[in-house]
C-alpha positions as CSV (number, residue, x, y, z in Angstrom):
1,X,94.9,94.9,105.5
2,X,91.3,95.9,104.8
3,X,88.9,95.3,107.8
4,X,85.7,93.5,107.2
5,X,82.5,95.6,106.9
6,X,79.3,95.1,108.7
7,X,76.1,95.1,106.6
8,X,75.2,98.6,107.9
9,X,78.7,99.9,107.0
10,X,78.5,98.2,103.6
11,X,75.2,99.9,102.9
12,X,76.4,103.3,104.2
13,X,79.5,103.2,102.1
14,X,77.5,101.9,99.1
15,X,75.0,104.8,99.5
16,X,77.9,107.3,99.7
17,X,79.5,105.9,96.6
18,X,76.2,105.8,94.8
19,X,75.4,109.5,95.7
20,X,78.9,110.6,94.6
21,X,78.5,108.6,91.3
22,X,75.2,110.2,90.6
23,X,76.6,113.7,91.1
24,X,79.4,113.0,88.8
25,X,77.3,111.5,86.0
26,X,76.7,113.4,82.8
27,X,72.9,113.6,82.7
28,X,72.9,113.3,78.9
29,X,75.1,110.1,78.9
30,X,74.7,108.2,82.2
31,X,76.9,105.2,82.4
32,X,75.4,101.8,82.3
33,X,74.7,100.3,85.7
34,X,77.3,97.6,86.5
35,X,76.3,94.0,86.9
36,X,78.4,92.1,89.5
37,X,78.3,88.3,89.6
38,X,79.9,87.1,92.9
39,X,79.4,83.4,92.2
40,X,80.8,81.8,89.1
41,X,83.2,78.8,88.5
42,X,85.8,77.7,86.1
43,X,85.4,74.3,84.3
44,X,81.8,74.0,85.6
45,X,80.7,70.5,84.5
46,X,83.4,70.5,81.8
47,X,82.7,74.0,80.4
48,X,85.8,75.7,78.8
49,X,87.2,79.0,79.9
50,X,86.2,80.4,76.5
51,X,82.6,79.3,77.0
52,X,82.4,80.8,80.4
53,X,83.9,84.1,79.3
54,X,81.5,84.3,76.3
55,X,78.5,83.6,78.6
56,X,79.4,86.3,81.1
57,X,79.8,88.8,78.4
58,X,76.6,87.8,76.8
59,X,74.8,88.3,80.1
60,X,76.3,91.8,80.4
61,X,78.3,91.0,83.5
62,X,80.9,93.7,84.2
63,X,82.6,92.1,87.1
64,X,82.8,88.4,87.9
65,X,84.2,86.7,91.0
66,X,85.4,83.2,90.3
67,X,85.1,80.7,93.1
68,X,87.5,77.7,93.1
69,X,87.3,74.3,94.5
70,X,89.8,72.7,96.9
71,X,92.3,70.0,96.2
72,X,90.8,66.7,94.9
73,X,91.2,64.3,97.8
74,X,89.5,61.2,99.1
75,X,88.3,61.8,102.7
76,X,84.9,62.1,104.5
77,X,84.8,65.8,104.0
78,X,84.7,65.3,100.2
79,X,82.4,62.2,100.4
80,X,85.5,60.1,99.6
81,X,86.2,62.2,96.6
82,X,82.7,62.1,95.1
83,X,82.2,65.8,95.8
84,X,85.6,66.9,94.6
85,X,85.4,70.0,92.4
86,X,82.5,71.3,94.5
87,X,80.5,68.3,93.1
88,X,80.5,70.1,89.7
89,X,84.0,69.4,88.3
90,X,85.0,73.0,89.0
91,X,88.6,74.2,88.7
92,X,90.9,74.9,91.6
93,X,92.8,78.0,92.8
94,X,95.3,78.1,89.9
95,X,92.5,78.2,87.3
96,X,90.7,81.2,88.7
97,X,93.9,83.1,89.3
98,X,94.9,82.5,85.6
99,X,91.6,84.0,84.3
100,X,91.8,87.0,86.7
101,X,95.3,87.8,85.6
102,X,94.4,87.5,81.9
103,X,91.2,89.6,82.3
104,X,91.8,91.9,85.3
105,X,89.1,94.4,84.3
106,X,86.4,91.7,84.2
107,X,87.4,89.1,86.8
108,X,88.3,88.8,90.5
109,X,88.9,85.5,92.2
110,X,88.5,83.7,95.5
111,X,90.7,81.2,97.4
112,X,89.6,77.8,98.7
113,X,90.7,74.6,100.3
114,X,89.3,71.5,101.9
115,X,89.0,72.8,105.5
116,X,90.2,69.7,107.3
117,X,93.2,69.2,105.0
118,X,96.6,69.7,106.6
119,X,98.2,72.9,105.2
120,X,94.8,74.4,104.5
121,X,95.6,77.8,106.0
122,X,98.8,78.1,104.1
123,X,97.0,77.3,100.8
124,X,94.4,80.0,101.5
125,X,97.1,82.5,102.5
126,X,99.1,81.8,99.3
127,X,96.2,82.9,97.1
128,X,94.9,85.7,99.3
129,X,98.4,87.2,99.1
130,X,98.1,86.8,95.3
131,X,94.9,89.0,95.4
132,X,92.0,86.7,96.2
133,X,89.0,88.7,97.6
134,X,87.0,86.0,99.2
135,X,87.3,82.5,100.7
136,X,84.8,80.4,98.7
137,X,83.1,78.3,98.0
138,X,83.3,76.4,101.3
139,X,81.3,73.3,100.3
140,X,82.5,70.3,102.3
141,X,81.1,67.8,104.7
142,X,82.2,69.3,108.0
143,X,80.2,70.8,110.9
144,X,79.6,74.5,110.3
145,X,80.8,75.3,113.9
146,X,83.7,72.9,113.8
147,X,87.4,73.7,114.4
148,X,87.9,73.3,110.7
149,X,85.5,76.1,109.7
150,X,86.9,78.2,112.6
151,X,90.4,77.7,111.1
152,X,89.1,79.0,107.8
153,X,87.6,82.0,109.6
154,X,90.9,82.8,111.3
155,X,92.5,83.3,107.9
156,X,89.5,85.3,106.7
157,X,89.8,87.5,109.8
158,X,93.6,88.0,109.2
159,X,93.1,89.1,105.6
160,X,89.8,91.0,106.0
161,X,87.9,88.9,103.4
162,X,84.4,87.2,103.6
163,X,83.7,83.5,103.6
164,X,80.9,82.1,101.4
165,X,79.3,78.9,102.8
166,X,77.2,76.3,101.0
167,X,74.7,75.0,103.4
168,X,73.0,71.7,102.5
169,X,71.4,69.4,105.0
170,X,73.4,66.2,105.7
171,X,75.8,67.0,102.9
172,X,77.8,70.3,103.4
173,X,78.4,72.5,106.4
174,X,76.3,70.4,108.8
175,X,74.2,71.5,111.8
176,X,73.0,74.8,110.4
177,X,71.1,75.5,113.6
178,X,74.5,76.0,115.3
179,X,76.1,78.4,112.8
180,X,75.3,81.3,115.2
181,X,78.3,80.0,117.3
182,X,80.7,80.7,114.4
183,X,79.2,84.2,113.8
184,X,79.6,85.0,117.5
185,X,83.2,83.7,117.6
186,X,84.2,85.7,114.6
187,X,82.2,89.0,114.7
188,X,84.7,90.7,112.4
189,X,84.4,88.2,109.6
190,X,81.5,88.6,107.1
191,X,79.9,85.3,106.2
192,X,77.7,84.8,103.1
193,X,75.1,82.0,103.2
194,X,74.2,80.1,100.1
195,X,72.3,77.0,98.8
196,X,69.4,74.9,99.7
197,X,69.5,74.7,103.5
198,X,70.3,78.4,103.8
199,X,67.4,79.5,101.6
200,X,65.0,76.8,102.8
201,X,65.3,78.2,106.3
202,X,63.7,81.6,105.6
203,X,60.7,79.5,106.7
204,X,60.1,79.0,110.4
205,X,58.4,75.7,109.6
206,X,61.0,74.4,107.1
207,X,61.4,70.7,106.8
208,X,65.2,70.2,106.7
209,X,65.0,67.2,104.4
210,X,63.4,69.4,101.6
211,X,65.9,71.0,99.3
212,X,63.5,73.1,97.2
213,X,60.4,73.7,99.3
214,X,57.3,75.2,97.9
215,X,54.3,77.1,99.3
216,X,53.8,79.9,101.8
217,X,56.5,81.0,104.1
218,X,56.2,81.6,107.8
219,X,58.7,84.4,108.8
220,X,61.2,83.7,111.5
221,X,63.2,80.8,110.2
222,X,66.9,80.3,111.1
223,X,68.1,82.3,108.1
224,X,65.7,85.1,108.9
225,X,67.0,85.2,112.5
226,X,70.7,85.1,111.5
227,X,70.3,88.0,109.1
228,X,68.4,90.0,111.8
229,X,70.6,89.2,114.7
230,X,74.1,89.2,113.2
231,X,75.6,92.1,111.3
232,X,78.3,89.9,109.8
233,X,75.7,87.6,108.1
234,X,74.8,88.1,104.4
235,X,73.0,86.0,101.7
236,X,73.9,84.9,98.2
237,X,70.8,84.6,96.0
238,X,72.5,82.6,93.2
239,X,71.4,79.2,91.9
240,X,68.0,77.6,91.9
241,X,67.8,77.6,95.7
242,X,67.9,81.4,95.8
243,X,65.4,81.8,93.0
244,X,63.1,79.3,94.6
245,X,63.1,81.2,97.8
246,X,62.0,84.4,96.0
247,X,59.2,83.0,93.9
248,X,57.6,80.5,96.3
249,X,55.8,83.3,98.3
250,X,56.2,86.7,96.7
251,X,54.4,88.5,99.5
252,X,56.9,87.1,102.0
253,X,59.8,88.0,99.7
254,X,58.8,91.7,99.8
255,X,58.8,91.7,103.6
256,X,62.1,89.7,103.7
257,X,63.8,92.3,101.5
258,X,62.3,95.1,103.7
259,X,63.8,93.5,106.8
260,X,67.2,92.7,105.4
């Protein structure tokens, strides 16, 4: 079982690998730098597998991690079924495994399940044993420091994989200001923050009701503090929320990258 890496270890190992790679490169024919996409979905809003594969290749992506949805169920955690398929009609565990098996040199896959569903841990374990490299995307209406998320984290800890969390005020992974409790309870599990509330909270003065805030950023928001204070906290810059966080205040962005 592979243990989780801290951000510092990740960077150290990455630097070592990079240095080794540079030494081994033929100066006359250096290999093309790989492009790794850690956040992609099958069947996104009805997109076919062929369309997704064609898109990834057109973008020059060398490795894609496919993130599945959980089972389609009607319960409060899925907004009575309205947010099934990660609210984007995405495919489940079986669909991402299928693609990864067919194109093993291009695709890796994650495992996912509705966190408050009976049998959730067994479902995650099934696909982690099949080779899933991450639990994601956790996008359900439960509290982010609840027993349900902690049950997900228990599986992640056992298998040494990270958990990617979609934070969206009043919709998914609620009470973001309490997520530090989860980080402290599971220091060996790496968590990856994503989406509107995660990226909005780079700003100390963030209005939680704003999904895509504009204007200058005051450093010291919840996200800033989590990345500074917890070695097992990472960020996923994908989607419009990540882009918005970078371009709204470019001076802040430079300092943010310097810090983290």
